[in-house]
MIDREN-131692 format. One record per residue (C-alpha): chain; x, y, z; residue in three letters. Coordinates in nm, 2 decimals. Each point is the difference from the previous one (the first is absolute). Layout:
<sites>
+----+--------+--------+--------+-----+
! ch !     xx !     yy !     zz !  aa !
+----+--------+--------+--------+-----+
!  A !      X !      Y !      Z ! ALA !
...
+----+--------+--------+--------+-----+
</sites>
This chain:
<sites>
+----+--------+--------+--------+-----+
! ch !     xx !     yy !     zz !  aa !
+----+--------+--------+--------+-----+
!  A !  29.56 !  -2.91 !  -6.07 ! UNK !
!  A !  -0.32 !  -0.13 !  -0.14 ! UNK !
!  A !  -0.10 !  -0.34 !   0.06 ! UNK !
!  A !   0.02 !  -0.06 !  -0.37 ! UNK !
!  A !   0.35 !   0.12 !  -0.04 ! UNK !
!  A !   0.08 !  -0.17 !   0.32 ! UNK !
!  A !  -0.13 !  -0.35 !  -0.12 ! UNK !
!  A !   0.25 !   0.03 !  -0.31 ! UNK !
!  A !   0.28 !   0.22 !   0.16 ! UNK !
!  A !   0.15 !  -0.35 !   0.15 ! UNK !
!  A !   0.03 !  -0.16 !  -0.35 ! UNK !
!  A !   0.34 !   0.04 !  -0.08 ! UNK !
!  A !   0.11 !  -0.33 !  -0.18 ! UNK !
!  A !   0.10 !   0.16 !  -0.31 ! UNK !
!  A !   0.21 !   0.27 !   0.17 ! UNK !
!  A !   0.17 !  -0.30 !   0.17 ! UNK !
!  A !   0.11 !  -0.12 !  -0.34 ! UNK !
!  A !   0.07 !   0.35 !  -0.11 ! UNK !
!  A !   0.25 !   0.05 !   0.26 ! UNK !
!  A !   0.16 !  -0.33 !  -0.11 ! UNK !
!  A !   0.07 !   0.13 !  -0.34 ! UNK !
!  A !  -0.23 !  -0.29 !  -0.15 ! UNK !
!  A !  -0.35 !   0.14 !  -0.06 ! UNK !
!  A !  -0.09 !  -0.12 !  -0.32 ! UNK !
!  A !  -0.33 !   0.19 !  -0.10 ! UNK !
!  A !  -0.10 !   0.30 !  -0.22 ! UNK !
!  A !   0.35 !   0.03 !  -0.17 ! UNK !
!  A !  -0.01 !   0.27 !  -0.25 ! UNK !
!  A !   0.02 !  -0.06 !  -0.38 ! UNK !
!  A !   0.15 !   0.28 !  -0.19 ! UNK !
!  A !  -0.07 !  -0.15 !  -0.35 ! UNK !
!  A !  -0.23 !  -0.21 !  -0.22 ! UNK !
!  A !  -0.06 !  -0.36 !   0.09 ! UNK !
!  A !   0.23 !  -0.21 !  -0.20 ! UNK !
!  A !   0.27 !  -0.26 !   0.07 ! UNK !
!  A !   0.21 !   0.25 !   0.15 ! UNK !
!  A !  -0.11 !   0.31 !   0.20 ! UNK !
!  A !   0.18 !   0.28 !   0.17 ! UNK !
!  A !  -0.07 !   0.03 !   0.37 ! UNK !
!  A !   0.21 !   0.25 !   0.22 ! UNK !
!  A !   0.19 !   0.11 !  -0.29 ! UNK !
!  A !   0.12 !  -0.38 !  -0.06 ! UNK !
!  A !  -0.09 !  -0.23 !  -0.26 ! UNK !
!  A !  -0.12 !  -0.33 !   0.13 ! UNK !
!  A !  -0.16 !  -0.31 !  -0.18 ! UNK !
!  A !  -0.37 !  -0.04 !   0.04 ! UNK !
!  A !  -0.12 !  -0.33 !   0.14 ! UNK !
!  A !  -0.28 !   0.12 !   0.18 ! UNK !
!  A !  -0.26 !   0.09 !  -0.25 ! UNK !
!  A !  -0.30 !  -0.16 !  -0.14 ! UNK !
!  A !   0.01 !   0.13 !  -0.36 ! UNK !
!  A !   0.06 !  -0.34 !  -0.12 ! UNK !
!  A !  -0.01 !   0.09 !  -0.38 ! UNK !
!  A !   0.22 !   0.32 !   0.05 ! UNK !
!  A !  -0.26 !   0.23 !  -0.13 ! UNK !
!  A !  -0.04 !   0.27 !   0.23 ! UNK !
!  A !   0.23 !   0.26 !  -0.21 ! UNK !
!  A !  -0.12 !  -0.15 !  -0.35 ! UNK !
!  A !  -0.02 !   0.30 !  -0.23 ! UNK !
!  A !  -0.35 !  -0.12 !  -0.13 ! UNK !
!  A !  -0.13 !  -0.02 !   0.35 ! UNK !
!  A !   0.12 !   0.33 !   0.10 ! UNK !
!  A !  -0.13 !   0.15 !  -0.31 ! UNK !
!  A !  -0.33 !  -0.15 !   0.05 ! UNK !
!  A !  -0.01 !   0.16 !   0.36 ! UNK !
!  A !   0.08 !   0.32 !  -0.11 ! UNK !
!  A !  -0.26 !  -0.01 !  -0.31 ! UNK !
!  A !  -0.26 !  -0.11 !   0.24 ! UNK !
!  A !   0.06 !   0.29 !   0.26 ! UNK !
!  A !   0.02 !   0.27 !  -0.27 ! UNK !
!  A !  -0.36 !  -0.13 !  -0.14 ! UNK !
!  A !  -0.18 !  -0.09 !   0.33 ! UNK !
!  A !   0.21 !   0.21 !   0.25 ! UNK !
!  A !   0.17 !  -0.15 !   0.31 ! UNK !
!  A !  -0.30 !  -0.16 !   0.18 ! UNK !
!  A !  -0.39 !  -0.06 !  -0.03 ! UNK !
!  A !  -0.07 !   0.20 !   0.32 ! UNK !
!  A !  -0.27 !  -0.28 !   0.10 ! UNK !
!  A !  -0.09 !  -0.37 !   0.01 ! UNK !
!  A !  -0.07 !  -0.24 !  -0.28 ! UNK !
!  A !  -0.38 !  -0.02 !   0.09 ! UNK !
!  A !  -0.06 !   0.37 !  -0.02 ! UNK !
!  A !   0.21 !   0.25 !  -0.22 ! UNK !
!  A !   0.37 !  -0.20 !  -0.01 ! UNK !
!  A !  -0.06 !  -0.25 !  -0.30 ! UNK !
!  A !   0.16 !   0.08 !  -0.30 ! UNK !
!  A !  -0.01 !  -0.21 !  -0.35 ! UNK !
!  A !   0.36 !  -0.13 !   0.08 ! UNK !
!  A !  -0.12 !  -0.16 !   0.33 ! UNK !
!  A !  -0.25 !  -0.19 !  -0.19 ! UNK !
!  A !   0.23 !  -0.09 !  -0.26 ! UNK !
!  A !   0.26 !  -0.11 !   0.23 ! UNK !
!  A !  -0.26 !  -0.22 !   0.18 ! UNK !
!  A !  -0.12 !  -0.17 !  -0.33 ! UNK !
!  A !   0.37 !  -0.09 !  -0.08 ! UNK !
!  A !   0.08 !  -0.15 !   0.34 ! UNK !
!  A !  -0.29 !  -0.21 !  -0.01 ! UNK !
!  A !   0.05 !  -0.14 !  -0.34 ! UNK !
!  A !   0.38 !  -0.07 !   0.13 ! UNK !
!  A !  -0.07 !  -0.19 !   0.30 ! UNK !
!  A !  -0.29 !  -0.19 !  -0.16 ! UNK !
!  A !  -0.28 !   0.14 !   0.20 ! UNK !
!  A !  -0.33 !   0.17 !  -0.08 ! UNK !
!  A !   0.06 !   0.36 !   0.15 ! UNK !
!  A !   0.22 !   0.19 !   0.20 ! UNK !
!  A !   0.04 !   0.30 !   0.23 ! UNK !
!  A !   0.28 !   0.22 !   0.06 ! UNK !
!  A !   0.09 !   0.12 !   0.34 ! UNK !
!  A !   0.24 !   0.27 !   0.11 ! UNK !
!  A !   0.23 !  -0.23 !   0.14 ! UNK !
!  A !   0.05 !  -0.36 !   0.02 ! UNK !
!  A !  -0.04 !  -0.01 !   0.38 ! UNK !
!  A !  -0.35 !   0.14 !  -0.02 ! UNK !
!  A !  -0.09 !  -0.26 !  -0.23 ! UNK !
!  A !   0.02 !  -0.25 !   0.27 ! UNK !
!  A !  -0.10 !   0.25 !   0.27 ! UNK !
!  A !  -0.33 !   0.04 !  -0.18 ! UNK !
!  A !  -0.10 !  -0.31 !  -0.20 ! UNK !
!  A !   0.04 !  -0.28 !   0.26 ! UNK !
!  A !  -0.24 !   0.17 !   0.27 ! UNK !
!  A !  -0.26 !   0.02 !  -0.28 ! UNK !
!  A !   0.04 !  -0.35 !  -0.14 ! UNK !
!  A !  -0.09 !  -0.18 !   0.33 ! UNK !
!  A !  -0.23 !   0.07 !   0.30 ! UNK !
!  A !  -0.12 !  -0.12 !   0.34 ! UNK !
!  A !  -0.08 !  -0.35 !  -0.13 ! UNK !
!  A !   0.30 !  -0.06 !  -0.20 ! UNK !
!  A !   0.35 !  -0.12 !   0.05 ! UNK !
!  A !   0.34 !   0.15 !  -0.11 ! UNK !
!  A !   0.30 !  -0.24 !  -0.02 ! UNK !
!  A !   0.34 !   0.19 !  -0.03 ! UNK !
!  A !   0.36 !  -0.16 !  -0.03 ! UNK !
!  A !   0.19 !   0.11 !   0.33 ! UNK !
!  A !   0.24 !   0.19 !  -0.23 ! UNK !
!  A !  -0.25 !   0.20 !  -0.22 ! UNK !
!  A !   0.10 !   0.37 !  -0.05 ! UNK !
!  A !  -0.08 !   0.26 !   0.26 ! UNK !
!  A !  -0.25 !   0.15 !  -0.22 ! UNK !
!  A !  -0.20 !  -0.34 !  -0.02 ! UNK !
!  A !   0.03 !  -0.02 !   0.39 ! UNK !
!  A !  -0.17 !   0.37 !   0.02 ! UNK !
!  A !  -0.25 !  -0.10 !  -0.24 ! UNK !
!  A !  -0.12 !  -0.29 !   0.19 ! UNK !
!  A !   0.01 !   0.18 !   0.33 ! UNK !
!  A !  -0.27 !   0.22 !  -0.12 ! UNK !
!  A !  -0.25 !  -0.28 !  -0.11 ! UNK !
!  A !  -0.25 !  -0.15 !   0.24 ! UNK !
!  A !   0.06 !  -0.34 !  -0.13 ! UNK !
!  A !   0.17 !  -0.31 !   0.20 ! UNK !
!  A !   0.37 !   0.03 !  -0.06 ! UNK !
!  A !   0.23 !  -0.30 !   0.00 ! UNK !
!  A !   0.36 !  -0.04 !  -0.08 ! UNK !
!  A !   0.20 !  -0.29 !  -0.15 ! UNK !
!  A !   0.36 !  -0.07 !   0.01 ! UNK !
!  A !   0.22 !   0.14 !  -0.29 ! UNK !
!  A !  -0.07 !  -0.21 !  -0.31 ! UNK !
!  A !  -0.12 !  -0.28 !   0.20 ! UNK !
!  A !  -0.27 !  -0.16 !  -0.16 ! UNK !
!  A !  -0.09 !  -0.25 !   0.25 ! UNK !
!  A !  -0.07 !   0.28 !   0.24 ! UNK !
!  A !  -0.19 !   0.20 !  -0.25 ! UNK !
!  A !  -0.23 !  -0.31 !  -0.04 ! UNK !
!  A !  -0.05 !  -0.01 !   0.40 ! UNK !
!  A !  -0.11 !   0.37 !   0.00 ! UNK !
!  A !  -0.26 !  -0.07 !  -0.31 ! UNK !
!  A !  -0.11 !  -0.29 !   0.20 ! UNK !
!  A !  -0.09 !   0.24 !   0.28 ! UNK !
!  A !  -0.23 !   0.22 !  -0.21 ! UNK !
!  A !  -0.40 !  -0.06 !  -0.05 ! UNK !
!  A !  -0.04 !  -0.17 !  -0.33 ! UNK !
!  A !  -0.25 !   0.27 !  -0.13 ! UNK !
!  A !   0.21 !   0.30 !   0.09 ! UNK !
!  A !   0.20 !   0.21 !  -0.21 ! UNK !
!  A !   0.37 !  -0.11 !   0.06 ! UNK !
!  A !   0.26 !   0.24 !  -0.17 ! UNK !
!  A !   0.35 !  -0.13 !   0.00 ! UNK !
!  A !   0.23 !   0.31 !  -0.05 ! UNK !
!  A !   0.37 !  -0.08 !  -0.10 ! UNK !
!  A !   0.31 !   0.22 !  -0.14 ! UNK !
!  A !   0.09 !  -0.16 !  -0.31 ! UNK !
!  A !   0.38 !   0.08 !   0.05 ! UNK !
!  A !   0.07 !   0.06 !   0.37 ! UNK !
!  A !   0.17 !   0.32 !   0.01 ! UNK !
!  A !   0.24 !  -0.06 !   0.27 ! UNK !
!  A !   0.13 !  -0.35 !  -0.06 ! UNK !
!  A !  -0.07 !   0.00 !  -0.38 ! UNK !
!  A !  -0.17 !  -0.34 !   0.00 ! UNK !
!  A !  -0.32 !  -0.08 !  -0.18 ! UNK !
!  A !  -0.34 !  -0.11 !   0.12 ! UNK !
!  A !  -0.10 !  -0.36 !  -0.13 ! UNK !
!  A !  -0.26 !   0.11 !  -0.18 ! UNK !
!  A !  -0.15 !  -0.35 !  -0.19 ! UNK !
!  A !   0.01 !  -0.14 !   0.36 ! UNK !
!  A !  -0.21 !   0.30 !   0.14 ! UNK !
!  A !  -0.24 !  -0.06 !  -0.33 ! UNK !
!  A !  -0.05 !  -0.34 !   0.12 ! UNK !
!  A !  -0.10 !   0.10 !   0.32 ! UNK !
!  A !  -0.20 !   0.25 !  -0.11 ! UNK !
!  A !  -0.20 !  -0.24 !  -0.22 ! UNK !
!  A !  -0.03 !  -0.24 !   0.28 ! UNK !
!  A !  -0.15 !   0.21 !   0.26 ! UNK !
!  A !  -0.17 !   0.24 !  -0.23 ! UNK !
!  A !   0.22 !   0.31 !   0.08 ! UNK !
!  A !   0.14 !   0.33 !  -0.18 ! UNK !
!  A !   0.31 !   0.11 !  -0.07 ! UNK !
!  A !   0.18 !   0.34 !   0.03 ! UNK !
!  A !   0.36 !   0.03 !  -0.14 ! UNK !
!  A !   0.22 !   0.33 !   0.05 ! UNK !
!  A !   0.21 !   0.01 !  -0.31 ! UNK !
!  A !   0.20 !   0.30 !   0.12 ! UNK !
!  A !   0.32 !  -0.18 !  -0.06 ! UNK !
!  A !  -0.11 !  -0.24 !  -0.27 ! UNK !
!  A !  -0.11 !   0.22 !  -0.26 ! UNK !
!  A !   0.27 !   0.10 !  -0.25 ! UNK !
!  A !   0.21 !  -0.31 !   0.14 ! UNK !
!  A !  -0.20 !  -0.30 !  -0.08 ! UNK !
!  A !  -0.23 !  -0.15 !  -0.24 ! UNK !
!  A !  -0.03 !   0.10 !  -0.39 ! UNK !
!  A !   0.10 !   0.36 !  -0.03 ! UNK !
!  A !   0.04 !   0.04 !   0.37 ! UNK !
!  A !  -0.38 !  -0.09 !   0.07 ! UNK !
!  A !   0.09 !  -0.15 !   0.34 ! UNK !
!  A !  -0.01 !  -0.29 !   0.20 ! UNK !
!  A !  -0.35 !  -0.12 !  -0.08 ! UNK !
!  A !   0.10 !   0.01 !  -0.35 ! UNK !
!  A !   0.31 !  -0.18 !   0.07 ! UNK !
!  A !  -0.17 !  -0.28 !   0.18 ! UNK !
!  A !  -0.29 !   0.00 !  -0.27 ! UNK !
!  A !  -0.27 !   0.04 !   0.27 ! UNK !
!  A !  -0.12 !   0.36 !  -0.07 ! UNK !
!  A !  -0.35 !  -0.13 !  -0.11 ! UNK !
!  A !  -0.01 !  -0.16 !   0.36 ! UNK !
!  A !   0.09 !   0.33 !   0.18 ! UNK !
!  A !  -0.28 !   0.21 !   0.11 ! UNK !
!  A !   0.17 !   0.33 !   0.08 ! UNK !
!  A !   0.32 !   0.12 !  -0.14 ! UNK !
!  A !   0.18 !   0.32 !   0.14 ! UNK !
!  A !   0.32 !   0.16 !  -0.13 ! UNK !
!  A !   0.19 !   0.34 !   0.07 ! UNK !
!  A !   0.17 !   0.24 !  -0.25 ! UNK !
!  A !   0.28 !   0.09 !   0.24 ! UNK !
!  A !   0.23 !  -0.31 !  -0.09 ! UNK !
!  A !   0.03 !  -0.10 !  -0.36 ! UNK !
!  A !  -0.22 !   0.25 !  -0.13 ! UNK !
!  A !   0.18 !   0.29 !   0.09 ! UNK !
!  A !  -0.26 !   0.19 !   0.16 ! UNK !
!  A !  -0.24 !   0.04 !   0.34 ! UNK !
!  A !  -0.30 !  -0.15 !   0.03 ! UNK !
!  A !  -0.18 !  -0.33 !  -0.02 ! UNK !
!  A !  -0.31 !  -0.20 !  -0.15 ! UNK !
!  A !  -0.23 !  -0.29 !   0.07 ! UNK !
!  A !  -0.16 !  -0.20 !  -0.27 ! UNK !
!  A !  -0.26 !  -0.29 !   0.01 ! UNK !
!  A !  -0.36 !  -0.08 !  -0.12 ! UNK !
!  A !  -0.22 !   0.30 !  -0.12 ! UNK !
!  A !  -0.23 !  -0.08 !   0.30 ! UNK !
!  A !   0.26 !   0.05 !   0.26 ! UNK !
!  A !   0.18 !   0.29 !  -0.15 ! UNK !
!  A !  -0.36 !   0.15 !  -0.03 ! UNK !
!  A !  -0.04 !  -0.03 !   0.34 ! UNK !
!  A !   0.34 !   0.14 !   0.10 ! UNK !
!  A !  -0.03 !   0.32 !  -0.22 ! UNK !
!  A !  -0.29 !   0.09 !   0.22 ! UNK !
!  A !   0.06 !  -0.12 !   0.32 ! UNK !
!  A !   0.41 !   0.00 !   0.06 ! UNK !
!  A !   0.09 !   0.27 !   0.23 ! UNK !
!  A !   0.34 !   0.04 !  -0.07 ! UNK !
!  A !  -0.13 !   0.03 !  -0.38 ! UNK !
!  A !  -0.29 !   0.25 !   0.04 ! UNK !
!  A !   0.16 !   0.21 !   0.26 ! UNK !
!  A !   0.33 !   0.02 !  -0.12 ! UNK !
!  A !   0.15 !   0.29 !  -0.25 ! UNK !
!  A !   0.08 !  -0.15 !  -0.35 ! UNK !
!  A !   0.29 !  -0.11 !  -0.13 ! UNK !
!  A !   0.21 !   0.30 !  -0.15 ! UNK !
!  A !  -0.01 !   0.02 !  -0.38 ! UNK !
!  A !   0.40 !  -0.05 !   0.01 ! UNK !
!  A !  -0.03 !  -0.31 !   0.20 ! UNK !
!  A !  -0.27 !  -0.15 !  -0.22 ! UNK !
!  A !   0.16 !   0.07 !  -0.33 ! UNK !
!  A !   0.33 !  -0.12 !   0.14 ! UNK !
!  A !  -0.17 !  -0.35 !   0.08 ! UNK !
!  A !  -0.16 !  -0.03 !  -0.33 ! UNK !
!  A !   0.34 !   0.07 !  -0.20 ! UNK !
!  A !   0.17 !  -0.26 !   0.23 ! UNK !
!  A !  -0.28 !  -0.25 !  -0.06 ! UNK !
!  A !   0.06 !   0.07 !  -0.39 ! UNK !
!  A !   0.37 !  -0.06 !   0.06 ! UNK !
!  A !  -0.04 !  -0.30 !   0.19 ! UNK !
!  A !  -0.24 !  -0.15 !  -0.28 ! UNK !
!  A !   0.24 !   0.10 !  -0.28 ! UNK !
!  A !   0.34 !  -0.09 !   0.13 ! UNK !
!  A !   0.01 !  -0.34 !   0.14 ! UNK !
!  A !   0.38 !   0.01 !  -0.01 ! UNK !
!  A !   0.01 !   0.22 !   0.34 ! UNK !
!  A !  -0.16 !  -0.30 !   0.19 ! UNK !
!  A !   0.24 !  -0.24 !  -0.15 ! UNK !
!  A !   0.28 !   0.24 !   0.07 ! UNK !
!  A !  -0.12 !   0.01 !   0.39 ! UNK !
!  A !  -0.01 !  -0.37 !   0.02 ! UNK !
!  A !   0.36 !  -0.03 !  -0.15 ! UNK !
!  A !   0.12 !   0.24 !   0.26 ! UNK !
!  A !  -0.21 !  -0.18 !   0.28 ! UNK !
!  A !   0.11 !  -0.36 !  -0.09 ! UNK !
!  A !   0.37 !   0.13 !  -0.03 ! UNK !
!  A !  -0.03 !   0.21 !   0.37 ! UNK !
!  A !  -0.18 !  -0.30 !   0.16 ! UNK !
!  A !   0.27 !  -0.24 !  -0.06 ! UNK !
!  A !   0.25 !   0.25 !   0.08 ! UNK !
!  A !  -0.12 !   0.05 !   0.34 ! UNK !
!  A !  -0.04 !  -0.38 !   0.07 ! UNK !
!  A !   0.34 !  -0.07 !  -0.09 ! UNK !
!  A !   0.14 !   0.30 !   0.21 ! UNK !
!  A !  -0.15 !  -0.19 !   0.32 ! UNK !
!  A !  -0.31 !   0.25 !   0.03 ! UNK !
!  A !  -0.33 !  -0.15 !   0.18 ! UNK !
!  A !  -0.27 !   0.10 !  -0.28 ! UNK !
!  A !  -0.30 !  -0.18 !   0.11 ! UNK !
!  A !  -0.26 !  -0.15 !  -0.29 ! UNK !
!  A !  -0.01 !   0.33 !  -0.20 ! UNK !
!  A !  -0.08 !  -0.09 !  -0.38 ! UNK !
!  A !   0.00 !   0.38 !  -0.11 ! UNK !
!  A !   0.24 !   0.31 !  -0.04 ! UNK !
!  A !  -0.07 !   0.03 !   0.38 ! UNK !
!  A !   0.30 !  -0.14 !   0.19 ! UNK !
!  A !  -0.01 !  -0.02 !   0.38 ! UNK !
!  A !   0.32 !  -0.01 !   0.17 ! UNK !
!  A !  -0.08 !  -0.13 !   0.34 ! UNK !
!  A !   0.19 !   0.18 !   0.29 ! UNK !
!  A !  -0.26 !  -0.13 !   0.27 ! UNK !
!  A !   0.11 !   0.27 !   0.27 ! UNK !
!  A !  -0.16 !   0.36 !   0.00 ! UNK !
!  A !   0.31 !   0.20 !   0.09 ! UNK !
!  A !   0.22 !  -0.19 !  -0.25 ! UNK !
!  A !  -0.25 !   0.05 !  -0.27 ! UNK !
!  A !   0.04 !   0.37 !   0.06 ! UNK !
!  A !   0.38 !   0.01 !   0.03 ! UNK !
!  A !   0.07 !  -0.22 !  -0.32 ! UNK !
!  A !  -0.26 !   0.25 !  -0.18 ! UNK !
!  A !   0.24 !   0.27 !   0.09 ! UNK !
!  A !   0.32 !  -0.17 !  -0.08 ! UNK !
!  A !  -0.14 !  -0.09 !  -0.34 ! UNK !
!  A !  -0.09 !   0.35 !  -0.06 ! UNK !
!  A !   0.35 !   0.08 !   0.10 ! UNK !
!  A !   0.14 !  -0.23 !  -0.27 ! UNK !
!  A !  -0.25 !   0.16 !  -0.26 ! UNK !
!  A !  -0.31 !  -0.25 !   0.02 ! UNK !
!  A !  -0.33 !   0.14 !   0.07 ! UNK !
!  A !  -0.21 !  -0.29 !   0.17 ! UNK !
!  A !  -0.32 !  -0.03 !   0.21 ! UNK !
!  A !  -0.01 !  -0.13 !   0.36 ! UNK !
!  A !  -0.32 !  -0.18 !   0.08 ! UNK !
!  A !  -0.10 !  -0.06 !   0.38 ! UNK !
!  A !  -0.32 !  -0.04 !   0.18 ! UNK !
!  A !  -0.26 !   0.04 !  -0.05 ! UNK !
!  A !   0.05 !  -0.08 !  -0.38 ! UNK !
!  A !   0.17 !  -0.31 !   0.11 ! UNK !
!  A !   0.03 !  -0.18 !   0.31 ! UNK !
!  A !   0.28 !   0.06 !   0.26 ! UNK !
!  A !   0.18 !  -0.30 !  -0.10 ! UNK !
!  A !  -0.01 !   0.05 !  -0.37 ! UNK !
!  A !   0.14 !   0.35 !  -0.04 ! UNK !
!  A !   0.18 !   0.06 !  -0.34 ! UNK !
!  A !   0.12 !   0.25 !  -0.24 ! UNK !
!  A !  -0.17 !   0.00 !  -0.31 ! UNK !
!  A !   0.17 !   0.01 !  -0.34 ! UNK !
!  A !  -0.22 !   0.08 !  -0.31 ! UNK !
!  A !   0.09 !  -0.02 !  -0.36 ! UNK !
!  A !  -0.08 !   0.18 !  -0.33 ! UNK !
!  A !   0.02 !  -0.08 !  -0.34 ! UNK !
!  A !   0.26 !   0.30 !  -0.05 ! UNK !
!  A !   0.24 !  -0.14 !   0.28 ! UNK !
!  A !   0.32 !  -0.14 !  -0.16 ! UNK !
!  A !   0.20 !  -0.33 !   0.10 ! UNK !
!  A !   0.29 !   0.21 !   0.10 ! UNK !
!  A !  -0.22 !   0.19 !   0.23 ! UNK !
!  A !  -0.12 !  -0.32 !   0.15 ! UNK !
!  A !   0.35 !  -0.11 !   0.02 ! UNK !
!  A !   0.10 !   0.29 !   0.19 ! UNK !
!  A !  -0.32 !  -0.02 !   0.24 ! UNK !
!  A !   0.06 !  -0.38 !   0.08 ! UNK !
!  A !   0.38 !   0.07 !   0.07 ! UNK !
!  A !  -0.06 !   0.32 !   0.23 ! UNK !
!  A !  -0.31 !  -0.15 !   0.17 ! UNK !
!  A !   0.21 !  -0.34 !   0.08 ! UNK !
!  A !   0.26 !   0.23 !   0.15 ! UNK !
!  A !  -0.24 !   0.17 !   0.23 ! UNK !
!  A !  -0.20 !  -0.30 !   0.10 ! UNK !
!  A !   0.36 !  -0.19 !   0.08 ! UNK !
!  A !   0.12 !   0.32 !   0.21 ! UNK !
!  A !  -0.34 !  -0.08 !   0.24 ! UNK !
!  A !   0.05 !  -0.36 !   0.00 ! UNK !
!  A !  -0.35 !  -0.05 !  -0.18 ! UNK !
!  A !   0.18 !  -0.22 !  -0.26 ! UNK !
!  A !   0.33 !  -0.21 !   0.02 ! UNK !
+----+--------+--------+--------+-----+
</sites>
């Protein structure tokens, strides 16, 4: 056995959970994403999707993807820097910049590679990154690639954020990076207070709107718009894989910053371009978002209904203020078991364990779509309560 193979042969934790019949990952779906999906020949309610507006099978978006494929082909066979820029890439960037209220935008092939490629280019050796300790893994990986001094503050703790800012050299670039909506817990970053500290310490702010776009703000413009602080946010990034029913991501900001990133961000200039189908899908979803505010209204109606139902049923759901509803389990093994029990009852949910959360904060994540019905929520609450009670998680 080679040394490389020997190194990893000892890793058998997944196999241990497989042997127990509770391994919860890579479950195969045999239908399109909807509030109900087909898995292993069985219909289950989907409460594990990030398609907040329920657009992933909208005929207009599917048709746009097909038309773009027929016109441009299946791929660009190169990077944006060289031969991979299409007119629809440029048009989408203009539309996104206008939508989030910034000068210009750049589109990347995935949201993860936005954070991975942008953050290291914004700050260098003499600068500082200050992150919330629950920021998304893509932010973590992005900051790890930077030579800047890295500081973290306790989740949404503005007193601790100020302490970290006080450690920084006054004349250095200080970049505060934060999720607008925290993807596991569903709570919001207190952006007005972060803006106050930005101004006090001459810092800059980078907001990840992955789970805010299509959910918060006017026509789904995000948490920055929701709090009315867009002009005070230096960098806004977002993804297409949630509300915009596609795959990809973007970063938006001042034209000077975007000009630099366009020529220096490694995951932009060395990565193959987003496919024509994905680009056209995101453009069409963005237009639907602007034209049909009733979708967001429906999302919030079902979200508020579900939040009340889960609280009344005795679940611990933390500080969520969004369609992301964490049901805390606080035990890794029970988290996997309850996920399996829920599936057996016809409910698809996602387990959240370290490193996505602290060991004492394991949970199952319920995510809502505008297309969910109250009857589906009622069914889910009833069945999940049954599973949680069977394991002694709730009374």
